[in-house]
Residue frames as qw, qx, qy, qz and C-alpha x, y, z in Angstrom:
[[0.555, -0.144, -0.778, 0.255, 53.45, -38.35, 19.71],
 [0.463, -0.789, -0.250, -0.316, 51.48, -37.53, 22.85],
 [0.189, 0.505, -0.569, 0.621, 53.27, -36.07, 25.86],
 [0.730, -0.495, -0.090, -0.462, 50.84, -37.82, 28.23],
 [0.921, -0.161, -0.275, 0.224, 53.58, -40.20, 29.39],
 [0.385, 0.548, -0.321, 0.670, 56.03, -37.42, 30.21],
 [0.413, -0.630, 0.224, -0.619, 54.47, -36.41, 33.54],
 [0.936, -0.322, 0.033, -0.142, 54.25, -39.94, 34.99],
 [0.834, 0.259, -0.234, 0.427, 57.83, -40.60, 33.91],
 [0.150, 0.612, -0.321, 0.707, 59.14, -37.46, 35.63],
 [0.653, -0.550, 0.163, -0.494, 57.14, -38.30, 38.76],
 [0.988, -0.113, -0.096, 0.050, 58.52, -41.84, 38.84],
 [0.670, 0.360, -0.284, 0.584, 62.10, -40.64, 38.46],
 [0.152, -0.670, 0.247, -0.684, 61.61, -37.87, 41.09],
 [0.835, -0.461, 0.048, -0.298, 60.49, -40.52, 43.58],
 [0.952, 0.037, -0.139, 0.270, 63.77, -42.38, 43.03],
 [0.437, 0.515, -0.269, 0.686, 66.15, -39.48, 43.77],
 [0.576, -0.633, -0.415, 0.308, 67.03, -38.82, 47.40],
 [0.063, -0.997, 0.032, -0.014, 68.03, -35.36, 48.71],
 [0.592, -0.597, 0.433, 0.325, 71.52, -36.68, 49.52],
 [0.732, 0.279, 0.483, 0.392, 71.93, -37.72, 45.88],
 [0.350, 0.747, 0.238, 0.513, 71.78, -34.10, 44.75],
 [0.408, 0.158, -0.329, 0.837, 73.46, -32.45, 47.73],
 [0.370, -0.612, -0.156, -0.682, 70.33, -31.22, 49.49],
 [0.178, 0.047, -0.779, 0.599, 70.37, -31.08, 53.29],
 [0.512, -0.482, -0.395, -0.591, 67.06, -31.77, 54.98],
 [0.045, 0.178, -0.732, 0.656, 66.19, -31.57, 58.68],
 [0.595, 0.015, 0.268, -0.758, 62.47, -32.30, 58.56],
 [0.533, 0.121, 0.835, -0.068, 60.39, -35.43, 58.19],
 [0.212, 0.250, -0.545, -0.771, 59.58, -36.01, 54.52],
 [0.669, 0.246, 0.509, -0.483, 56.21, -37.18, 53.26],
 [0.750, 0.576, -0.188, -0.265, 57.38, -38.07, 49.75],
 [0.957, -0.114, 0.164, 0.208, 59.67, -41.00, 48.84],
 [0.688, 0.215, 0.131, 0.681, 62.16, -38.86, 46.88],
 [0.196, -0.027, -0.016, 0.980, 62.50, -35.21, 45.97],
 [0.232, 0.676, 0.503, -0.485, 59.69, -32.69, 46.26],
 [0.509, 0.709, 0.391, 0.292, 58.48, -30.95, 43.13],
 [0.015, -0.998, 0.051, -0.019, 59.80, -27.62, 44.31],
 [0.577, -0.585, 0.471, 0.320, 63.23, -29.16, 44.90],
 [0.659, 0.254, 0.556, 0.438, 63.41, -30.44, 41.34],
 [0.264, 0.906, 0.263, 0.203, 62.26, -27.03, 40.10],
 [0.304, -0.911, 0.225, 0.164, 64.95, -25.29, 42.14],
 [0.645, -0.321, 0.564, 0.403, 67.68, -27.64, 40.89],
 [0.547, 0.422, 0.579, 0.434, 66.52, -27.20, 37.29],
 [0.160, -0.221, 0.057, 0.960, 66.17, -23.43, 37.54],
 [0.209, -0.392, -0.588, -0.676, 62.45, -23.31, 36.66],
 [0.415, -0.320, 0.255, -0.812, 59.46, -22.17, 38.66],
 [0.258, 0.000, 0.909, -0.327, 57.69, -24.59, 40.95],
 [0.607, 0.445, 0.323, -0.574, 54.40, -23.90, 39.17],
 [0.527, 0.562, -0.489, -0.409, 55.93, -24.65, 35.76],
 [0.124, 0.284, -0.950, 0.030, 57.38, -27.96, 36.91],
 [0.410, 0.179, 0.751, -0.486, 54.10, -28.95, 38.57],
 [0.642, 0.524, 0.038, -0.559, 52.23, -28.23, 35.33],
 [0.381, 0.502, -0.735, -0.251, 54.77, -30.35, 33.45],
 [0.075, -0.096, 0.968, -0.219, 54.23, -33.35, 35.75],
 [0.445, 0.362, 0.613, -0.542, 50.47, -32.89, 35.64],
 [0.418, 0.323, 0.731, 0.431, 50.41, -32.79, 31.84],
 [0.154, 0.890, 0.363, -0.230, 49.19, -29.19, 31.70],
 [0.035, 0.823, -0.389, -0.413, 52.45, -27.97, 30.12],
 [0.897, 0.251, 0.362, 0.042, 53.02, -29.77, 26.82],
 [0.629, 0.722, -0.041, 0.285, 55.80, -27.79, 25.15],
 [0.585, -0.723, 0.183, 0.319, 58.95, -27.82, 27.29],
 [0.404, 0.835, -0.367, -0.072, 62.07, -26.53, 25.60],
 [0.858, 0.216, -0.391, 0.252, 65.20, -28.61, 25.09],
 [0.205, 0.497, -0.501, 0.679, 67.09, -26.45, 27.59],
 [0.608, -0.407, 0.270, -0.626, 64.41, -27.00, 30.24],
 [0.981, -0.039, -0.128, -0.143, 64.43, -30.76, 29.68],
 [0.644, 0.399, -0.476, 0.446, 68.21, -30.80, 29.88],
 [0.118, -0.500, 0.471, -0.717, 68.08, -29.00, 33.21],
 [0.811, -0.266, 0.162, -0.496, 65.40, -31.34, 34.57],
 [0.928, 0.180, -0.322, 0.060, 67.35, -34.37, 33.32],
 [0.382, 0.440, -0.556, 0.593, 70.37, -33.14, 35.28],
 [0.420, -0.429, 0.366, -0.711, 68.25, -32.49, 38.38],
 [0.913, -0.119, 0.122, -0.371, 66.83, -36.01, 38.25],
 [0.320, -0.533, 0.768, 0.155, 70.24, -37.58, 37.49],
 [0.878, 0.372, 0.163, -0.253, 68.96, -39.26, 34.34],
 [0.572, -0.281, 0.629, 0.445, 71.35, -41.61, 32.57],
 [0.049, 0.280, -0.544, -0.789, 71.78, -41.40, 28.75],
 [0.082, -0.305, -0.898, -0.308, 68.92, -43.83, 27.98],
 [0.085, -0.674, -0.639, 0.361, 66.58, -42.01, 30.36],
 [0.033, -0.556, 0.070, 0.828, 67.59, -38.61, 28.98],
 [0.072, 0.053, -0.713, -0.696, 66.91, -39.73, 25.41],
 [0.097, -0.459, -0.882, -0.046, 63.60, -41.20, 26.51],
 [0.041, -0.679, -0.448, 0.580, 62.39, -37.99, 28.18],
 [0.046, 0.415, -0.329, -0.847, 63.25, -36.00, 25.05],
 [0.108, -0.123, -0.847, -0.505, 61.34, -38.41, 22.87],
 [0.075, -0.574, -0.783, 0.226, 58.32, -38.25, 25.16],
 [0.014, 0.717, 0.189, -0.671, 58.38, -34.48, 24.68],
 [0.655, 0.668, 0.329, 0.131, 58.65, -34.85, 20.87],
 [0.022, -0.941, 0.272, 0.199, 62.03, -33.13, 20.91],
 [0.496, -0.389, 0.703, 0.328, 64.34, -36.00, 19.92],
 [0.400, 0.401, -0.552, -0.612, 64.78, -36.77, 16.23],
 [0.785, 0.075, 0.565, -0.240, 62.79, -39.75, 15.05],
 [0.340, -0.162, 0.771, 0.513, 63.83, -42.00, 12.21],
 [0.502, 0.396, -0.148, -0.755, 62.18, -41.32, 8.90],
 [0.425, 0.200, -0.827, -0.309, 62.66, -44.89, 7.72],
 [0.824, -0.287, 0.007, -0.488, 59.99, -47.38, 8.81],
 [0.502, -0.406, 0.758, -0.092, 60.99, -50.47, 10.74],
 [0.323, 0.278, -0.792, -0.438, 61.67, -53.27, 8.29],
 [0.845, -0.075, 0.105, -0.519, 58.84, -55.80, 8.05],
 [0.991, 0.085, -0.018, 0.099, 61.24, -58.49, 6.81],
 [0.455, -0.718, 0.425, 0.312, 64.93, -59.07, 7.33],
 [0.449, 0.656, -0.526, -0.303, 67.45, -59.44, 4.51],
 [0.986, 0.057, -0.149, -0.047, 68.16, -63.03, 3.47],
 [0.548, 0.511, -0.483, 0.453, 71.86, -62.32, 3.93],
 [0.279, -0.535, 0.489, -0.630, 71.26, -61.54, 7.59],
 [0.909, -0.168, 0.168, -0.343, 69.39, -64.81, 8.14],
 [0.872, 0.337, -0.306, 0.179, 72.23, -66.64, 6.38],
 [0.167, 0.610, -0.539, 0.557, 74.66, -64.98, 8.79],
 [0.652, -0.412, 0.383, -0.508, 72.72, -66.38, 11.75],
 [0.990, 0.086, -0.027, -0.112, 72.94, -69.85, 10.25],
 [0.635, 0.555, -0.421, 0.334, 76.71, -69.46, 9.95],
 [0.117, -0.541, 0.601, -0.577, 77.07, -69.39, 13.76],
 [0.752, -0.187, -0.597, -0.208, 76.35, -72.98, 14.84],
 [0.598, -0.169, -0.607, 0.496, 78.07, -72.58, 18.22],
 [0.084, -0.070, -0.273, 0.956, 76.64, -69.18, 19.20],
 [0.095, 0.678, 0.721, -0.108, 72.99, -68.46, 20.06],
 [0.097, -0.092, 0.156, 0.979, 71.89, -65.36, 18.15],
 [0.122, 0.675, 0.716, -0.130, 68.52, -63.58, 18.10],
 [0.098, 0.213, 0.214, 0.948, 67.19, -60.53, 16.26],
 [0.066, -0.657, -0.685, 0.308, 64.57, -58.45, 18.06],
 [0.121, 0.650, 0.247, 0.708, 62.86, -55.13, 17.37],
 [0.036, -0.395, 0.356, -0.846, 62.24, -52.28, 19.81],
 [0.689, -0.306, 0.104, -0.649, 59.02, -53.78, 21.15],
 [0.370, -0.402, 0.819, -0.175, 60.93, -57.04, 21.79],
 [0.908, 0.297, 0.075, -0.287, 59.36, -59.18, 19.05],
 [0.550, -0.346, 0.683, 0.334, 61.70, -62.01, 18.08],
 [0.557, 0.644, -0.184, -0.492, 62.12, -61.55, 14.33],
 [0.819, 0.376, -0.433, -0.012, 64.62, -64.35, 13.73],
 [0.565, -0.635, 0.518, -0.101, 66.91, -66.72, 15.58],
 [0.420, 0.473, -0.757, -0.160, 69.49, -69.33, 14.71],
 [0.767, -0.103, -0.619, -0.133, 69.45, -73.05, 15.49],
 [0.464, -0.029, -0.673, 0.575, 71.26, -72.79, 18.81],
 [0.225, -0.098, 0.263, -0.933, 69.04, -69.94, 20.01],
 [0.717, -0.131, -0.361, -0.581, 66.05, -72.10, 19.06],
 [0.696, -0.078, -0.687, 0.192, 67.54, -74.89, 21.15],
 [0.179, 0.085, -0.528, 0.826, 68.17, -72.52, 24.06],
 [0.403, 0.012, 0.207, -0.891, 64.55, -71.32, 24.06],
 [0.387, -0.037, -0.833, -0.394, 63.06, -74.71, 23.13],
 [0.106, -0.286, -0.856, 0.418, 61.21, -75.08, 26.43],
 [0.250, 0.319, 0.203, -0.891, 58.96, -72.11, 25.65],
 [0.555, 0.493, 0.649, -0.167, 55.63, -72.68, 23.99],
 [0.527, 0.784, 0.226, 0.237, 56.37, -69.93, 21.45],
 [0.512, -0.291, 0.078, 0.804, 59.45, -67.88, 20.62],
 [0.232, 0.751, 0.494, 0.371, 57.59, -64.73, 19.64],
 [0.032, -0.833, 0.082, -0.547, 58.27, -61.83, 22.03],
 [0.503, 0.135, -0.681, 0.515, 60.76, -61.98, 24.90],
 [0.242, -0.210, 0.401, -0.858, 58.63, -59.86, 27.24],
 [0.796, -0.094, -0.147, -0.579, 55.55, -61.98, 26.58],
 [0.778, 0.104, -0.610, 0.107, 57.62, -65.14, 27.04],
 [0.255, 0.242, -0.630, 0.693, 59.05, -63.84, 30.33],
 [0.323, -0.103, 0.409, -0.847, 55.76, -62.82, 31.93],
 [0.762, 0.070, -0.004, -0.643, 53.18, -65.17, 30.41],
 [0.800, 0.187, -0.566, -0.073, 54.95, -68.50, 29.82],
 [0.765, -0.615, 0.124, -0.147, 55.29, -70.48, 33.09],
 [0.902, 0.153, -0.101, 0.390, 58.56, -71.96, 31.80],
 [0.275, 0.772, -0.185, 0.543, 60.28, -68.56, 32.28],
 [0.553, -0.756, 0.204, -0.284, 60.35, -68.75, 36.09],
 [0.885, -0.306, 0.307, 0.173, 62.64, -71.79, 35.95],
 [0.753, 0.513, 0.114, 0.396, 64.49, -70.88, 32.75],
 [0.175, 0.771, -0.234, 0.566, 65.90, -67.58, 34.05],
 [0.616, -0.157, -0.601, 0.484, 68.02, -68.27, 37.11],
 [0.121, -0.327, -0.337, 0.874, 67.42, -64.65, 38.15],
 [0.157, 0.620, 0.706, 0.306, 63.92, -64.09, 36.83],
 [0.128, -0.881, -0.301, 0.342, 63.42, -60.75, 38.62],
 [0.280, -0.558, 0.343, 0.701, 66.53, -59.30, 37.00],
 [0.237, 0.153, 0.752, 0.595, 65.52, -60.53, 33.54],
 [0.043, 0.748, 0.660, 0.055, 61.99, -59.20, 33.99],
 [0.176, -0.827, -0.096, 0.525, 63.22, -55.76, 35.07],
 [0.287, -0.330, 0.527, 0.729, 65.52, -55.60, 32.05],
 [0.174, 0.368, 0.776, 0.482, 62.83, -56.48, 29.51],
 [0.037, -0.846, -0.516, 0.132, 60.35, -54.01, 31.02],
 [0.227, -0.730, 0.119, 0.634, 62.96, -51.23, 30.92],
 [0.257, -0.071, 0.681, 0.682, 63.65, -52.10, 27.27],
 [0.092, 0.597, 0.752, 0.266, 59.94, -52.02, 26.44],
 [0.126, -0.855, -0.303, 0.402, 59.48, -48.69, 28.21],
 [0.256, -0.467, 0.375, 0.759, 62.26, -47.28, 26.01],
 [0.212, 0.270, 0.773, 0.534, 60.28, -48.35, 22.92],
 [0.033, 0.795, 0.580, -0.172, 57.45, -46.06, 24.06],
 [0.126, -0.768, 0.063, 0.624, 59.62, -43.08, 23.15],
 [0.179, -0.205, 0.679, 0.682, 59.98, -44.05, 19.47],
 [0.541, 0.327, 0.001, -0.775, 57.30, -43.12, 16.97],
 [0.563, 0.271, -0.673, -0.396, 57.80, -46.32, 14.98],
 [0.422, -0.030, -0.894, 0.149, 57.24, -48.62, 17.96],
 [0.210, -0.124, 0.480, -0.843, 55.08, -46.74, 20.46],
 [0.727, -0.041, -0.116, -0.675, 51.74, -48.21, 19.31],
 [0.799, 0.065, -0.596, -0.039, 52.96, -51.81, 19.32],
 [0.307, 0.166, -0.694, 0.629, 54.74, -51.30, 22.65],
 [0.395, -0.147, 0.305, -0.854, 51.61, -49.80, 24.18],
 [0.825, -0.031, -0.309, -0.473, 49.45, -52.72, 22.98],
 [0.686, 0.097, -0.681, 0.238, 51.92, -55.20, 24.46],
 [0.053, 0.193, -0.578, 0.791, 52.04, -53.28, 27.75],
 [0.629, -0.133, 0.066, -0.763, 48.23, -53.39, 27.96],
 [0.848, 0.036, -0.489, -0.202, 48.24, -57.14, 27.26],
 [0.562, 0.123, -0.678, 0.458, 50.90, -57.88, 29.87],
 [0.167, -0.242, 0.411, -0.863, 49.38, -55.53, 32.45],
 [0.749, -0.152, -0.116, -0.634, 46.07, -57.38, 32.21],
 [0.912, 0.008, -0.406, -0.064, 47.74, -60.75, 32.77],
 [0.735, 0.018, -0.434, 0.521, 50.64, -60.12, 35.15],
 [0.409, -0.901, -0.139, 0.035, 50.78, -58.28, 38.47],
 [0.684, -0.374, 0.190, 0.596, 54.59, -58.46, 38.32],
 [0.410, 0.387, 0.378, 0.734, 54.57, -56.63, 35.00],
 [0.145, -0.880, -0.323, -0.318, 52.22, -53.95, 36.36],
 [0.592, -0.749, -0.021, 0.298, 54.54, -53.35, 39.31],
 [0.611, -0.184, 0.316, 0.703, 57.65, -53.02, 37.13],
 [0.278, 0.590, 0.456, 0.605, 55.90, -50.94, 34.47],
 [0.257, -0.922, -0.277, -0.090, 54.84, -48.42, 37.11],
 [0.628, -0.541, 0.070, 0.555, 58.49, -47.77, 37.98],
 [0.412, 0.908, 0.003, -0.075, 59.09, -46.09, 34.59],
 [0.534, -0.517, 0.516, 0.427, 62.61, -47.50, 34.32],
 [0.716, 0.687, -0.052, -0.113, 64.12, -47.14, 30.85],
 [0.428, -0.601, 0.620, 0.266, 67.25, -48.90, 29.72],
 [0.713, 0.544, -0.341, -0.283, 68.68, -50.11, 26.45],
 [0.965, -0.141, 0.172, 0.137, 70.64, -53.28, 25.84],
 [0.209, 0.831, -0.512, -0.064, 74.41, -53.23, 25.44],
 [0.633, 0.236, -0.730, 0.108, 76.21, -56.15, 27.08],
 [0.557, -0.478, 0.453, -0.506, 75.85, -58.21, 30.23],
 [0.218, 0.144, -0.965, -0.033, 75.52, -61.84, 31.30],
 [0.733, -0.205, 0.014, -0.649, 72.54, -64.03, 32.12],
 [0.166, -0.211, 0.948, -0.174, 72.18, -67.29, 33.99],
 [0.711, 0.048, -0.323, -0.622, 69.83, -69.91, 32.54],
 [0.460, -0.157, 0.854, -0.187, 68.57, -73.34, 33.52],
 [0.591, 0.267, -0.495, -0.578, 67.77, -75.62, 30.58],
 [0.877, -0.173, 0.283, -0.348, 65.99, -78.90, 31.18],
 [0.927, 0.340, -0.148, 0.054, 68.34, -80.77, 28.81],
 [0.661, 0.400, -0.356, 0.526, 71.75, -79.52, 29.99],
 [0.560, -0.544, -0.420, 0.463, 71.26, -77.79, 33.34],
 [0.167, -0.904, -0.109, 0.377, 72.73, -74.42, 34.36],
 [0.625, 0.377, 0.201, 0.653, 74.48, -72.09, 31.92],
 [0.160, -0.810, -0.089, 0.557, 75.96, -68.61, 32.29],
 [0.577, 0.450, 0.415, 0.541, 76.15, -66.74, 28.98],
 [0.134, -0.505, -0.002, 0.852, 77.43, -63.28, 28.22],
 [0.457, 0.656, 0.563, 0.210, 75.72, -61.28, 25.51],
 [0.153, -0.305, 0.154, 0.927, 76.29, -58.25, 23.31],
 [0.401, 0.720, 0.544, -0.155, 73.55, -56.30, 21.53],
 [0.299, -0.170, 0.412, 0.844, 74.26, -54.66, 18.17],
 [0.450, 0.630, 0.182, -0.606, 72.12, -52.21, 16.19],
 [0.625, 0.221, 0.654, 0.363, 71.55, -53.47, 12.65],
 [0.055, 0.455, -0.257, -0.851, 72.35, -50.93, 9.95],
 [0.261, 0.031, -0.698, -0.667, 69.65, -50.96, 7.29],
 [0.448, -0.454, -0.753, -0.164, 67.03, -52.37, 9.66],
 [0.108, -0.475, 0.258, -0.834, 66.00, -49.43, 11.88],
 [0.656, -0.402, 0.205, -0.605, 64.94, -50.39, 15.38],
 [0.973, -0.020, -0.220, -0.062, 66.33, -53.93, 15.14],
 [0.252, -0.739, 0.610, -0.134, 69.06, -55.42, 17.32],
 [0.813, 0.193, -0.549, 0.022, 71.18, -58.51, 16.96],
 [0.563, -0.651, 0.415, -0.295, 71.79, -60.17, 20.33],
 [0.726, 0.346, -0.589, 0.075, 74.65, -62.65, 20.41],
 [0.753, -0.594, 0.218, -0.182, 75.23, -64.96, 23.39],
 [0.619, 0.491, -0.579, 0.200, 78.56, -66.58, 24.21],
 [0.849, -0.520, -0.070, 0.056, 79.91, -68.85, 26.93],
 [0.192, -0.838, 0.505, 0.074, 83.35, -68.28, 28.41],
 [0.653, 0.463, -0.594, -0.085, 85.90, -70.43, 26.63],
 [0.486, 0.173, -0.818, 0.254, 86.61, -73.84, 28.22],
 [0.341, -0.209, 0.504, -0.766, 83.98, -73.25, 30.90],
 [0.270, 0.216, 0.919, -0.191, 81.28, -75.71, 32.01],
 [0.452, 0.627, 0.291, -0.564, 78.76, -73.46, 30.25],
 [0.311, 0.573, -0.559, -0.512, 80.70, -73.78, 26.99],
 [0.027, -0.105, 0.991, 0.081, 80.59, -77.57, 27.28],
 [0.325, 0.430, 0.747, -0.388, 76.86, -77.49, 28.01],
 [0.411, 0.652, -0.057, -0.635, 76.23, -75.16, 25.09],
 [0.211, 0.396, -0.806, -0.386, 78.05, -77.61, 22.81],
 [0.143, 0.144, 0.969, -0.142, 75.95, -80.44, 24.23],
 [0.393, 0.564, 0.431, -0.585, 72.78, -78.44, 23.67],
 [0.362, 0.573, -0.420, -0.603, 73.78, -77.88, 20.04],
 [0.114, 0.198, -0.950, -0.211, 74.32, -81.60, 19.50],
 [0.226, 0.309, 0.857, -0.344, 70.92, -82.39, 21.04],
 [0.393, 0.719, 0.364, -0.442, 69.13, -80.00, 18.71],
 [0.298, -0.267, 0.595, 0.697, 70.99, -80.47, 15.44],
 [0.270, 0.490, 0.773, 0.299, 67.73, -80.69, 13.54],
 [0.031, 0.864, 0.316, -0.391, 66.88, -77.03, 14.22],
 [0.496, 0.320, 0.289, 0.754, 67.59, -74.43, 11.55],
 [0.051, -0.224, -0.142, 0.963, 67.49, -70.65, 11.61],
 [0.011, 0.558, 0.768, 0.315, 63.92, -69.48, 11.18],
 [0.163, -0.395, -0.011, -0.904, 61.80, -66.35, 11.33],
 [0.150, 0.112, 0.762, -0.620, 59.60, -66.18, 14.40],
 [0.114, -0.485, -0.790, -0.357, 55.93, -67.10, 14.06],
 [0.025, -0.258, -0.382, 0.887, 54.43, -63.72, 15.05]]
């Protein structure tokens, strides 16, 4: 994997760290939005010239200890730390290819959850499968194929996500994380090129170099058939299907959202779990 993305990522993260964040006292006017290169180098215990060459792409073989020190200097979280290691070809990569098809038993499991929207996505955010209630939830979209593409290119998304900016930031950070995996980098790069050409909002978020995986959170939606819903979700890695995640949504018990989710299910009883048309 090329290290060409390592320098821009480090630069983007350096711009986000303020001197106060790392205990540096400054008394002069600063011309950069975050830390200076020499400040990162000092905090990481490397020479200023070495760090500059790393950002500029002229140093392509940083050691694990150097990356660890830089990650600490830039206050990288676990997802960001893993990402920077992968960009430098230092993190282990899976030897098993991403599954082209999902086990029938897994699709049957999705069907067994009639009251819970559930979706399976891969690292580059392709929707590989979804159950009937997830199909009902996303029924306003022209295609249920890739959540990043749906968010940035389908006009429905602006009204569907109550907090579109937050959803957009999350999907871009997820896609950026896929760039650090050998089994998804090419597909993620192609999608990024496609979305960059069509969406100024995507270009702005992509340039931030945020990386973040999915764990659990909540999202607010507006569905034309039932109105506003707030759903929590959990994301689970799927053993046996490298790079795939099962995302399960749930409404709080006895809440208005739970009632609306039940109504949505009754309105779309004809839907069945189906692979995405990708």
